TIDREN-817288 format. One record per residue (C-alpha): residue in three letters; x negated, y negated, z. Coordinates in steps of 0.05 Angstrom, whole numbers, plus 32768, in hexadecimal, padded with zeros to 4 digits. Layout:
TIDREN-817288
AlaXYZ;...
This chain:
TIDREN-817288
Met7FFE80037FFE;Arg7FC67FCE8015;Thr7FA37FE47FD0;Arg7FE47FD17FA8;Val7FF07F907FD3;Val7FA67F7A7FC6;Ala7FA27F8E7F7D;Ala7FE37F6B7F71;Ala7FC67F2C7F92;Val7F8B7F2D7F6C;Phe7FA37F3E7F24;Ala7FDA7F027F33;Phe7F9F7ED17F4A;Ala7F757EE17F09;Ala7FB07EDA7EDD;Gly7FC07E937EFC;Leu7F777E7A7EED;Leu7F967E7D7EA3;Gly7FD57E4D7EB7;Pro80187E657EAA;Ala80387E677E68;Val80717E2F7E60;Thr80B37E3D7E5E;Pro80DF7E297E2E;Pro810A7DF07E37;Val814F7E037E4D;Thr818A7E047E17;Ala81B87DC57E25;His81FE7DE67E2B;Ala82267DF17E67;Ala82227E397E90;Gln82657E5D7E7F;Val828B7E8D7EB1;Val82897ECF7E8F;Arg82C07EEC7EC4;Val82D67EF07F0E;Asp82E17F287F37;Glu83087F227F78;Leu82EC7F4B7FA6;Asn831C7F4C7FDD;Ala83477F0B7FEF;Thr830F7EDE8009;Arg82CF7EFA7FDE;Ser82C97EFD7F99;Ala828F7F037F6D;Ile82847ECB7F30;Phe82597EDE7EF3;Ile823D7EA07ECD;Asp821A7EA47E8E;Ser81DE7E737E9C;Pro81BC7E547E6A;Ala81847E427E97;Met81757E857EA6;Gly81837EA27E69;Arg81AD7ED57E87;Thr81F07EE67EAC;Val81E37ED87EF0;Gln82117EF77F29;Val822F7EC07F68;Gln82597EE67F9D;Val82857EAC7FCB;Leu82A47EB58009;His82E27E86800B;Pro832C7E7E802E;Ala835B7EA88019;Gly83867E6B8011;Gly838A7E2B7FEB;Gly83667DE37FEE;Glu832C7DC37FEB;Arg82EF7DD5800F;Ser82A47DC9801A;Ser826C7DF88001;Tyr82347E1B8026;Tyr81FE7E367FF3;Leu81D97E65801F;Leu81A57E8F7FFE;Asp817E7ECB800B;Gly81347EE7801E;Leu80FE7F007FF4;Asp81247F427FE1;Pro81687F317FD6;Gly819B7F647FC6;Ala81AA7F737F7C;Thr81F47F787F82;Gln82087F527FC3;Ser81E07F227FEC;Thr81BF7F388029;Trp81E77F0C8054;Thr82257F348044;Asn81FD7F71804A;Ala81DD7F708086;Thr82057F3680AF;Asp82497F2880C1;Ala82457EE98090;Glu82887F0A8064;Pro82B97F0F80B2;Phe828F7ED280D0;Phe82A67E9F8094;Arg82EA7EC78083;Asp83147E8980B2;Lys82E77E5380A4;Asn82FA7E28806A;Val82BC7E268042;Asn82A17E407FFF;Val825F7E6B8017;Val823A7E757FD8;Leu82137EAE7FD1;Pro81E07EB27F92;Ile81CC7EFE7F82;Gly81897F137F6B;Gly814A7EE37F65;Gln81187F157F8A;Ala80DB7EE67F9E;Ser80F07EB17F75;Tyr80F47E787FAC;Tyr81367E617F89;Thr81097E337F5D;Asp80FF7E2A7F0E;Trp80C47E4E7EFF;Ala80907E2F7ECC;Ala808E7E6F7EA6;Asp80AE7EAA7EA2;Asp808E7EE67EC9;Pro80857F267EA1;Arg80A27F487EF3;Phe80DF7F177EF1;Gly80EF7EFD7EBA;Arg81077EBA7EB0;Tyr81117E977EF2;Arg81377E507EF0;Trp815A7E547F31;Glu81587E097F40;Thr817C7DF67F01;Phe81B17E2E7F0D;Leu81B57E157F59;Thr81BD7DD27F53;Ala81D47DC17F0B;Glu81FC7DFD7EEE;Leu821B7E1D7F26;Pro82367DE87F58;Pro82707DD37F1E;Ile82857E147F11;Ile82907E217F61;Asp82B07DE07F6C;Asp82E37DF27F32;Tyr82ED7E3B7F3B;Phe82EE7E347F8B;Ala830D7DF37FA2;Gly82CB7DD77FB0;Asn82CD7D8C7FC6;Gly82867D787FB2;Val82697D7C7FFA;Asn82367DAC7FFA;Ala81FC7DC88035;Ile81C67DFB801D;Gly81A57E2C804A;Gly817D7E6E8048;Leu81507E95806D;Ser81067EA48068;Met80F67E9F801E;Gly81417E79800E;Gly81307E498049;Val80FB7E2F8029;Ala81207E257FE5;Ala815C7E0D800D;Phe81297DCF802B;Thr81057DCD7FE1;Leu814F7DC87FB9;Ala81627D907FF8;Val81297D607FEB;Arg812A7D667F9E;His817B7D5D7F98;Pro818B7D347FD5;Glu81CF7D1E7FB5;Leu81E87D647FB6;Tyr81E27D757FFD;Arg81FA7D5C8045;Ala81CE7D90806B;Val81A37DBC8064;Ala81907DFF8096;Gly814F7E2D8099;Tyr81507E6D80B8;Ser81057E8280CF;Thr80E97E658095;Cys80B27E2D8080;Pro80C47DF08067;Asp80817DD68060;Leu805D7DF6801D;Asn80137DE08034;Ile80217E108077;Ala80417E408045;Gln80207E44800A;Gly7FF87E82800F;Ala80317EAB802A;Ile80577E997FF1;Leu801B7EA97FBE;Phe80187EEC7FDF;Ser805F7EFC7FE0;Ile806C7EFE7F98;Ala802A7F207F8B;Asn80497F547FBB;Arg80827F5B7F92;Gly805C7F607F51;Gly80627F197F36;Asn802F7EE57F26;Pro80387EB07F55;Phe801B7E7F7F2A;Asn80507E837EF8;Met80787E5F7F2B;Trp80577E1A7F3B;Gly80137E2A7F1F;Gly7FD17E347F45;Pro7FC97E1E7F8E;Ala7FB97DDB7F74;Asp7FEA7DD17F43;Pro80107D907F51;Ala80527DB57F48;Trp80477DC67F92;Ala804A7D897FAE;Ala808A7D767F84;His80AC7DAE7FA2;Asn808F7DA17FED;Pro80C57D928025;Ala80917D758052;Leu807B7D458021;Met80BA7D2F8009;Ala80E07D328054;Asp80F47CE68056;Arg812C7D008020;Leu81497D2B8055;Arg815D7CE48077;Gly81AB7CE88089;Lys81B27D308080;Thr81BC7D6780B3;Ile81877D8B80BF;Tyr818B7DD480E4;Leu81457E0080EF;Ser81447E418117;Thr81067E728127;Gly80F97EAE815F;Thr80B37EB28171;Gly809E7EFB8159;Leu80B17F19819F;Pro80DB7F5481A7;Gly81227F4981B0;Pro81697F6481BE;His81717F758171;Glu81317FA08160;Leu814C7FE98160;Glu81807FD6812F;Ile817C7FEB80E6;Lys818C7FB580B8;Pro81767FB18072;Gln813D7F7C8072;Leu80F47F7A804E;Pro80CE7FB78054;Glu808D7F988078;Asn80C17F7780A7;Ile80CA7FB680C8;Phe80817FB580E5;Phe806E7F6680D6;Gly80B17F4680ED;Gly80887F298130;Pro804E7F0E810A;Ile807D7EF180D1;Glu80A77ED58105;Leu806F7EB6812B;Gly80597E9080ED;Ala809A7E7A80DA;Asn809C7E61811F;Ala805B7E39811D;Cys80747E1E80D7;Val80B37E0680F7;Asn80A07DE3812E;Ser80667DC38108;Phe80A57DA580D2;Ala80D17D94810A;Gly809D7D698128;His808E7D4880E5;Leu80D47D3F80E3;Lys80D57D1B8128;Asp80987CF48114;Leu80CA7CD780D9;Asn80F77CD2810E;Ile812C7CFD80E0;Pro81537D278115;Ala815C7D6E810A;His817E7DA68138;Val814D7DD98141;Asp81597E1F8167;Tyr81217E428187;Ser812A7E8781A0;Pro80F37E9F81D0;Val80FF7EE481B0;Gly810A7F07816F;Thr80E77F18812F;His80F07F0E80E5;Ser81317F3E80DF;Trp81757F3880C7;Ser819D7F448107;Tyr817A7F008126;Trp81887ED780E4;Gln81D67EE980F6;Asp81CC7ECF8138;Thr81B67E908119;Leu81E37E8E80DF;His821D7E888116;Glu81EC7E51814D;Ser81E67E28810D;Trp82357E2480F2;Pro824C7DF0811F;Thr82137DC28106;Val82177DD980B9;Gly825E7DDE80B5;Gly826F7D9E80DE;Ala823F7D7680B3;Ile826A7D858074;Gly82AE7D858094;Ala82B87DD78094;
């Protein structure tokens, strides 16, 4: 396992020295809905022909059973999302938790190791990743049209998805009133090595995303460098310490390495959350930060913090 991981990282680094190829520009026509499957009264799957992605993308939506306009919470997955449903619905009680709440919970399906961003180049392993364009330009009008969205949005995510949530929030501040990160690292100066490794470990070339470590694209996506754009938004962050807690014996779908390394990974997230929260404080930008004295990088703790975050996130969007 270690040999495969190191080899993948070395290969990705060598390939990255040549620089990523340029992905062709996106065709300028609107995304189209292919079909909508009503999975039950409060959960639907919508399939969207995305010009940005060059394929049909599935998004699942948790929504009220009745009519009426409501806000939307875009909730992003972790490094290894489910292929047929979000891990939020597979590994937590998100579906019953939101069933009685007047909100659309928007769950993109897929995007392994994508960081939900627009990659500079198509990748031999992952294909075309243009998640930022899909999530910020193509998807919101469709959600509002099909699920009675009122244009008031929040975005959140765990781990990889939390990095993306803060990146999208600072790059598109007009779209979101609130942003939440569960066990994440919104400072790319701190997270860069882990991000590069995580993509290489999944078989991708990490330099196809934002180029090499010194590429200006990294700064252009770094929430820590654009934190002032979060001013006026509701901000939620949570982290454990990596110490074992009440959920360690539970079996949940989660990153394979988290079974063994969930403690150290969460310890790293804790250090980054502390640093980012301190940066926000220096800028006089308020943030709600939940620090747990225990907890590893695993789904049962993210279920807990999803519940804990909702008064903050939901209150900001009137849900």
